TIFI-390906 format. One record per residue: residue number from 1; residue in three letters; x, y, z of N, C-alpha, C in turn. Coordinates in Angstrom, 3 decimals, always signed. Each point is the difference from the previous one (the first is absolute). Example, Ala and Ser with C-alpha at 12.3 -4.5 7.8 and 13.67 -1.06 7.14 Angstrom:
TIFI-390906
<site 1 "ALA" <+13.190 -5.690 +7.800> <-0.890 +1.190 +0.000> <+0.900 +1.200 +0.000>> <site 2 "SER" <-0.350 +1.050 -0.720> <+0.820 +1.190 +0.060> <-0.770 +1.090 +0.730>> 
END
This chain:
TIFI-390906
<site 1 "MET" <-25.627 -29.710 +18.774> <+0.060 -1.455 +0.109> <+1.144 -0.102 +0.371>> <site 2 "LEU" <+1.161 +0.435 -0.245> <+1.315 -0.206 -0.151> <+0.155 +0.188 +1.628>> <site 3 "LYS" <-0.183 +1.312 +0.675> <+0.162 +0.041 +1.250> <-0.786 -1.364 +0.938>> <site 4 "ALA" <-1.093 -0.610 -0.335> <-0.733 -1.218 +0.701> <+0.957 -1.084 -0.406>> <site 5 "ILE" <+0.623 -0.049 -0.954> <+0.440 -0.944 +0.059> <+1.800 -0.265 +0.751>> <site 6 "ILE" <+0.584 +1.587 -0.179> <+0.860 +0.259 +1.091> <-0.249 -0.408 +1.404>> <site 7 "PHE" <-1.347 +0.576 +0.388> <-0.302 +0.031 +1.409> <-0.378 -1.333 +1.008>> <site 8 "CYS" <+0.115 -1.009 -1.437> <-0.724 -1.387 +0.430> <+1.264 -1.378 +0.037>> <site 9 "TYR" <+1.616 +1.084 +0.132> <+0.439 -1.061 -0.592> <+0.281 -0.933 +1.384>> <site 10 "PRO" <-0.022 -1.206 -0.273> <-0.046 -0.811 +1.015> <+1.170 -0.659 +0.868>> <site 11 "ALA" <+1.261 +0.503 -0.399> <+1.319 -0.497 +0.746> <+0.472 +0.933 +0.988>> <site 12 "LEU" <-0.768 +0.815 +0.387> <+0.027 +0.791 +1.014> <+0.601 -0.572 +1.593>> <site 13 "GLN" <+1.097 +0.280 +0.695> <+0.311 -0.590 +1.413> <-1.246 +0.096 +0.900>> <site 14 "GLY" <-0.360 -0.852 +0.634> <-0.655 +0.139 +1.548> <-1.324 -0.568 -0.286>> <site 15 "LEU" <-0.356 -0.003 -1.563> <-1.327 -0.632 -0.173> <-0.359 -1.473 +0.295>> <site 16 "SER" <-0.749 -0.405 +0.172> <-0.917 -1.369 +0.308> <-0.243 -0.491 -1.391>> <site 17 "GLU" <+0.276 -1.477 -0.085> <-0.150 -0.538 -1.481> <-1.726 +0.495 -0.353>> <site 18 "GLU" <-0.720 -0.087 +0.897> <-1.257 +0.409 -0.310> <-0.447 +1.409 -0.774>> <site 19 "ALA" <+0.627 +1.321 +0.863> <+0.259 +0.936 -0.556> <+1.074 +0.021 -1.331>> <site 20 "GLN" <+1.136 -0.687 +0.031> <+0.487 -0.363 -1.592> <-0.737 -0.373 -1.175>> <site 21 "GLN" <-0.881 -0.941 +0.632> <-0.641 -0.738 -0.896> <-1.088 +0.741 -0.948>> <site 22 "LEU" <-0.525 +1.185 +1.048> <-1.301 +0.454 -0.370> <+0.365 +1.216 -0.232>> <site 23 "LEU" <+1.170 +0.740 -0.050> <+0.456 +1.031 -1.009> <+0.539 -0.752 -1.440>> <site 24 "ARG" <+0.537 -1.223 +0.310> <+0.829 -0.340 -1.083> <-1.610 -0.638 -1.490>> <site 25 "GLU" <-1.340 -0.127 +0.528> <-0.961 -0.131 -0.537> <-0.702 +1.137 -0.876>> <site 26 "GLN" <+0.145 +1.430 +1.295> <-0.215 +1.133 -0.520> <+0.558 +0.550 -1.108>> <site 27 "GLN" <+1.459 -0.324 +0.058> <+0.988 +0.718 -0.740> <-0.089 -0.940 -1.375>> <site 28 "GLU" <-0.248 -1.369 -0.147> <-0.637 -0.512 -1.236> <-1.100 +0.466 -0.535>> <site 29 "LYS" <-0.984 +0.527 +0.776> <-1.276 +0.630 -0.679> <+0.647 +1.275 -0.384>> <site 30 "TYR" <+0.342 +0.904 +0.428> <+0.562 +1.309 -0.433> <+0.737 -0.385 -1.233>> <site 31 "ALA" <+1.231 -0.865 -0.129> <+0.310 -0.253 -1.332> <-0.574 -0.304 -1.257>> <site 32 "ILE" <-0.862 -0.861 +0.409> <-1.126 -0.588 -1.146> <-0.927 +0.625 -0.744>> <site 33 "ILE" <-0.456 +1.202 +1.220> <-0.285 +1.297 -0.288> <+0.779 +0.869 -1.021>> <site 34 "LEU" <+1.145 +0.266 +0.314> <+1.004 +1.145 -0.725> <+0.115 -0.795 -1.147>> <site 35 "LEU" <+0.317 -1.469 +0.019> <+0.227 -0.547 -1.512> <-1.246 +0.374 -0.693>> <site 36 "ARG" <-1.771 -0.611 +0.067> <-0.326 +0.254 -0.577> <-0.408 +1.330 -0.644>> <site 37 "HIS" <+0.076 +1.256 +1.173> <-0.041 +1.284 -0.476> <+0.811 +0.071 -1.054>> <site 38 "LEU" <+1.602 -0.173 +0.005> <+1.056 +0.323 -0.912> <-0.700 -0.633 -1.521>> <site 39 "GLN" <-0.465 -1.695 +0.657> <-0.011 -0.326 -1.486> <-1.635 +0.821 -0.903>> <site 40 "ALA" <-0.762 +0.347 +1.145> <-0.728 +0.764 -0.844> <-0.173 +1.133 -0.527>> <site 41 "ARG" <+1.480 +0.650 +0.357> <+0.286 +1.396 -0.594> <+0.456 -0.308 -0.874>> <site 42 "HIS" <+0.932 -0.795 +0.074> <+1.719 -0.233 -1.371> <-0.546 -0.943 -0.891>> <site 43 "GLY" <-0.748 -0.715 +0.331> <-0.164 -1.547 -0.512> <+0.911 -1.025 +0.570>> <site 44 "ASN" <-0.497 -1.256 -0.398> <+0.318 -1.420 +0.995> <+1.709 +0.002 -0.126>> <site 45 "GLU" <+0.360 +0.322 -1.036> <+1.480 -0.095 -0.161> <+1.014 +0.794 +0.747>> <site 46 "GLU" <-0.484 +1.394 -0.340> <+0.736 +1.319 +0.577> <-0.042 -0.045 +0.714>> <site 47 "GLY" <-1.367 -0.012 +0.896> <-0.360 +0.106 +1.614> <+0.769 -1.215 +0.953>> <site 48 "ALA" <+0.032 -1.018 -0.872> <+0.640 -1.233 +0.942> <+1.377 +0.613 +0.272>> <site 49 "LYS" <+0.914 +0.571 -1.508> <+1.441 +0.766 +0.438> <-0.057 +0.802 +1.120>> <site 50 "LYS" <-0.920 +0.718 -0.414> <-0.029 +1.184 +1.164> <-0.298 -0.587 +1.550>> <site 51 "TYR" <-0.931 -0.775 -0.110> <-0.220 -0.480 +1.655> <+1.409 -0.528 +0.234>> <site 52 "ASN" <+0.534 -0.857 -0.738> <+1.874 -0.294 +0.366> <+0.992 +1.060 +0.436>> <site 53 "ASP" <-0.300 +0.964 -0.905> <+0.929 +0.965 +0.232> <-0.594 +0.796 +1.587>> <site 54 "VAL" <-0.977 +0.479 +0.414> <-0.766 +0.260 +0.973> <+0.464 -1.310 +1.197>> <site 55 "ILE" <+0.064 -1.386 -0.077> <-0.107 -0.769 +1.298> <+1.501 +0.031 -0.047>> <site 56 "ALA" <+1.316 +0.346 -0.870> <+1.477 -0.099 +0.457> <+0.532 +1.148 +0.604>> <site 57 "LEU" <-0.944 +0.850 -0.436> <-0.180 +1.578 +0.711> <+0.084 -0.186 +1.713>> <site 58 "ILE" <-0.825 -0.519 -0.025> <-0.316 -0.301 +1.257> <+1.033 -0.780 +1.155>> <site 59 "GLN" <+0.294 -0.893 -0.529> <+0.833 -1.011 -0.009> <+1.554 +0.767 +0.481>> <site 60 "THR" <+0.029 +0.962 -1.328> <+1.315 +0.582 +0.646> <-0.125 +0.849 +1.064>> <site 61 "PHE" <-1.272 +0.765 -0.132> <-0.050 +0.969 +1.140> <+0.403 -0.952 +1.443>> <site 62 "PHE" <-0.935 -0.735 +0.090> <+0.302 -0.837 +1.370> <+1.483 -0.129 +0.166>> <site 63 "TYR" <+0.618 -0.980 -1.116> <+1.804 -0.404 +0.044> <+0.645 +1.667 +0.530>> <site 64 "PHE" <-0.185 +1.152 -0.460> <+0.914 +1.437 +0.495> <-0.602 +0.416 +1.173>> <site 65 "THR" <-1.344 -0.499 +0.472> <-0.447 +0.372 +1.364> <+0.669 -0.936 +1.026>> <site 66 "GLU" <+0.517 -1.108 -0.407> <+0.403 -0.940 +0.981> <+1.369 +0.390 +0.212>> <site 67 "CYS" <+0.709 +0.222 -1.363> <+1.687 +0.473 +0.160> <+0.132 +1.227 +0.629>> <site 68 "HIS" <-1.201 +1.038 -0.105> <+0.259 +1.259 +0.711> <-0.573 -0.232 +1.573>> <site 69 "LYS" <-0.304 -0.785 -0.074> <-0.489 -0.191 +1.736> <+1.628 -0.412 +0.677>> <site 70 "GLN" <+0.570 -1.059 -0.993> <+1.211 -0.546 +0.411> <+1.023 +0.863 -0.170>> <site 71 "ILE" <-0.015 +0.851 -0.846> <+0.925 +1.224 +0.156> <+0.162 +0.884 +1.332>> <site 72 "HIS" <-1.678 +0.379 +0.628> <+0.053 +0.648 +1.229> <+0.567 -1.009 +1.223>> <site 73 "ILE" <-0.441 -0.929 -0.016> <+0.163 -1.076 +1.238> <+1.365 -0.236 +0.248>> <site 74 "ILE" <+0.802 -0.978 -0.977> <+0.787 -0.571 +0.368> <+1.378 +1.327 +0.079>> <site 75 "PRO" <+0.424 +0.954 -0.656> <+1.108 +0.614 +0.558> <-0.420 +0.569 +1.775>> <site 76 "GLY" <-1.037 +0.418 +0.470> <-0.657 +0.694 +1.107> <+0.426 -1.624 +0.997>> <site 77 "LEU" <-0.415 -1.193 -0.456> <+0.428 -1.153 +0.560> <+1.408 -0.429 +0.225>> <site 78 "GLU" <+0.893 +0.391 -1.004> <+1.246 -0.139 -0.062> <+0.748 +0.705 +1.344>> <site 79 "MET" <-0.454 +1.591 -0.226> <+0.306 +0.793 +0.927> <-0.195 +0.170 +1.237>> <site 80 "GLU" <-1.140 -0.971 +0.682> <-0.144 -0.123 +1.157> <+0.832 -0.960 +0.424>> <site 81 "GLN" <+0.803 -1.225 -0.682> <+0.706 -0.995 +0.517> <+1.386 +0.258 -0.283>> <site 82 "MET" <+0.318 +1.224 -0.076> <+1.547 +0.747 -0.356> <+0.063 +0.394 +1.478>> <site 83 "THR" <+1.549 -0.100 +0.339> <+0.204 +0.988 +1.124> <+0.649 +0.963 +0.002>> <site 84 "PRO" <-0.097 +1.041 +0.952> <+0.637 +1.212 -0.350> <+0.667 +0.395 -0.635>> <site 85 "PRO" <+1.514 -0.770 -0.187> <+1.285 +0.412 -0.919> <-0.202 -0.440 -1.079>> <site 86 "TYR" <-0.999 -0.539 -0.922> <-0.254 -0.584 -1.023> <-0.584 +1.617 -1.104>> <site 87 "TYR" <-0.602 +0.502 +1.216> <-0.927 +1.261 -0.770> <+0.254 +1.311 +0.532>> <site 88 "GLU" <+1.045 -0.171 +0.871> <+0.196 +1.703 +0.494> <+0.393 +0.999 -0.993>> <site 89 "GLY" <+0.433 -0.504 -0.839> <+0.715 +1.272 -1.323> <-1.278 +0.318 -0.798>> <site 90 "LEU" <-1.306 -1.163 +0.134> <-1.286 +0.324 -1.572> <-0.245 +1.251 +0.339>> <site 91 "PRO" <-0.591 +0.267 -0.722> <-1.355 +1.212 -0.065> <-1.159 -0.074 +1.060>> <site 92 "PRO" <-0.422 +0.711 +0.351> <-1.056 -0.211 +0.835> <-1.177 -0.717 -0.683>> <site 93 "THR" <-0.248 +0.379 -1.291> <-0.979 -0.571 -0.795> <+0.178 -1.340 -0.265>> <site 94 "TYR" <+1.141 -0.545 +0.151> <+0.577 -1.488 -0.385> <-0.697 -0.777 +1.121>> <site 95 "ILE" <+0.178 +0.460 +1.524> <-0.250 -0.397 +1.242> <-1.580 -0.281 +0.097>> <site 96 "LYS" <-0.518 +0.882 -0.564> <-1.781 -0.120 +0.066> <-0.246 -0.934 -0.994>> <site 97 "GLY" <+0.611 +0.080 -1.050> <-0.921 -1.155 -1.171> <+0.927 +0.492 -1.202>> <site 98 "LEU" <-0.572 +0.257 -1.055> <+0.130 +0.120 -1.249> <+0.839 +1.343 -0.082>> <site 99 "PRO" <+1.081 +0.399 -1.178> <+0.120 +1.168 -0.049> <-0.913 +0.924 -1.154>> <site 100 "PRO" <-0.115 +1.407 +0.271> <-1.013 +0.910 -0.522> <+0.035 -0.686 -1.379>> <site 101 "ILE" <+0.981 -0.061 -0.892> <+0.045 -0.526 -1.071> <-1.228 -0.547 -1.171>> <site 102 "PHE" <+0.335 -1.164 +1.640> <-0.774 -1.394 -0.728> <-1.497 +0.445 +0.584>> <site 103 "GLU" <-0.154 +0.633 +0.796> <-1.384 +0.262 -0.059> <-0.780 +1.123 -0.866>> <site 104 "LYS" <+0.741 +0.487 -0.974> <-0.387 +0.917 -0.846> <-0.033 -1.092 -1.519>> <site 105 "ILE" <+0.951 -0.783 +0.197> <-0.040 -0.606 -1.407> <-1.415 -1.314 +0.155>> <site 106 "LEU" <-0.187 -0.298 +1.097> <-1.203 -1.015 +0.496> <-1.272 +0.913 -0.264>> <site 107 "ILE" <-0.188 +1.251 +0.446> <-1.047 +0.572 +0.105> <-0.588 +0.298 -1.696>> <site 108 "SER" <+1.054 +0.674 -0.766> <-0.176 +0.271 -1.197> <+0.151 -1.177 -1.261>> 
END
């Protein structure tokens, strides 16, 4: 259910309004099903709390995905705009993008 809610995320770039509306409707349906499932399994109040935790987790997931995307895109754009005297002394990994240590941090 959680995967379905994530895959129906309507705020993707390049989607038409019609496609976003369709995804929003499907996401709402899956969210209601998840809420009802959690309430049936844990009781109304406890199920609603767990549902709130899951939705907060999804929002956190999308937030960190956006941050991760910016970490990879912005340094590359900055390096492309630099002229050679600015980056002549830097190791090749910096010129290509992020240093390897950032890759290790983000992957783990």
